[in-house]
Every structure is written in structure tokens, then in C-alpha cells.
N, C-alpha and C positions, 0 to 999 in steps of 0.2 A: 612171180613178181616179188622183188625185194622191197620190203617195207622200211628197213633200216639201212640206209646207205651211208650213214654217218655215225658209226658205232662209237668213235672217239668222243663225240659230243654227248651221247647218252650214257656211256659207261666208263669213259676215261677221265672224267673230271678229277682234279687233285686240289686239295686245300694246301697249296704251297705256302710255306711260311706261317702256317697256323700256329697260334700259341699253345694249342693242345695236342700237337704231334711232336715227337722227338725227331729232329732232323737226322737224316741218314748220311752216312759217309758216302762219298762218291758223287757221281753225276746222275741225276734223275733220268729215267728212260724218256726218250723223246716222245712228245705228244703228237698224235696224228688224228686227223679228221675222220678217217675211214677205218681205223683199226684200234684195238685195245692191246696194250702190252701185257703179257701174261705173268709179269713179275710183280710181287707186292712192293709198294713204295709208300712210305709215310705220307699221309694226306690223301692217298688214292684208295679206291675201293679194293677190297680183297678180291683177288681173282677167283673165279668159280672153277672148282675141280670136282670130279666124281671120285668118291672114295671106294675102296674095295667093299663089295656088297651092294653097290649101286646108289648109296646116299650121296647127296651133294654136301660139300663142306658147309655151305650156307645153312643147311638144315640142322647142323650141329652147333651153330653159334648160340651162345647164351644170351639172356636178356640184358646183361651188363657187359663187362669186358670179357673177351675170350682170348686165351693163350693157345695158339696153335703150335704144337711141338712137332718138329720135322725130323726127330731122331728117336731111336728106341730107348734112349737113356733118360735119366731124370734131370735133363738139362735145365728145365725151368723151375725146379723145386724151390730155389731161393727166391725167385720172383713170386711164386705162389705163396710162400711163407710171408713175404712182405705184404702182399695183398691181404692175406688173412689177418695179419697184425692190424691193418688199417680198417678191417671190416669192409673191404672193397669187393663188390660182387665180381667174381672171376670164374669162368668156366674153362676147363682145360680140355682141349681136343687133340688127341694124338693123331698124327698124320705121317706115319713112318713109311712113306712112299719115296724110294730113292730118286726116281725121276723128277718128282715134284721138288724135293730138296735141291737137286742139281739145278733145276730151272730157276728156282727162287733164290738160290745162293745164300741161304741163311739157315740157322737152326731153330729160331723162334720168331713168331710173329704175334704181336699184341694187337688185337682188333677192338675198336671202339664199339659201343652199342649201335652206332649207325652204320656198321659194317665197313668203315674206313680203317685203314692201318694207322695205328697210333705209334708203333715202334716195331722195328725188326732188327735182329742182330744175332750174335753168337752166344755160345754157352759160357764164355769167359766174362760176361758182363758183371760188373760189381756195383753199379750205380743205381740199383733198383729204387731206392728211396727217391732219388732225384728224378729218375724217369717217371715214376708213378706220380710224383708231385706235379710234374708238367702235364702229363696226359689227363690228369684229373682237374687241371685248371687252378692249381694252388701256387 
């Protein structure tokens, strides 16, 4: 017997237009009553994935903000440095899984303490101060 026949209602909610999420480029994935899109989108819950070794990504998120790095490089170092300068609590979680990066279509995902995506983007981002001001409500 299926208990949840409306997954989109339970797990697909997005805070569209929220003042504490950075708007993404492009068109948001379509919302559906009975399914959840597996791509992160600002304002939406971070998708659940299993990491090598069996842990779930949600089990690695910190109590404050979390930066999920989807490359094996130091792509988010400048964002981490800006967060440290502000004394903003930030946990870094490496997730160098090529299939996840291909599905999610980005290099970095910044997750809020409530497990919703605050920002997603590439390694060439240079507006860290502005992005962090917005996602922190400044």
C-alpha cells in the first residue's frame, strides 16, 4: 500500500521569490503533485543522495550553512574564506560524484540550515559578499 501518493506536496515545496535565496539563472524545474525533481533549485529542498560508503548527504549537513562541492577541486575556497571572514557558520561537504554533478548541473550548492538550497552555481562566481548578504538576510 502506498502511503505517499503526493510526493511533490511533501517534498517538492519551493520558497520561490524568497528574499533569502539567490535567484537561479534559467527556468525552475516544473512542480508536480506526484514526483520530486532530483535537481537542486534555490528555495527548494536539497535532493537526497547516497554518498560512497553509504551515508546520506543529509547526514553530513552542518547545523549552519553547508557548501556542497561537486568537484574535486578547491572550487568553493573563496566562498569559504568570505564566510570565515564574516564568522558565518559553514560546513563544507565534498561530493565528487560525476553522476550527481551531471544531474545537478552545477559545481557548488549552498544549503541553508533548514536544508533548502540558498544558492547554486559555478566555480567562476565572484559575488560572494553579495550572495552571502542576501542568503543571510542582510
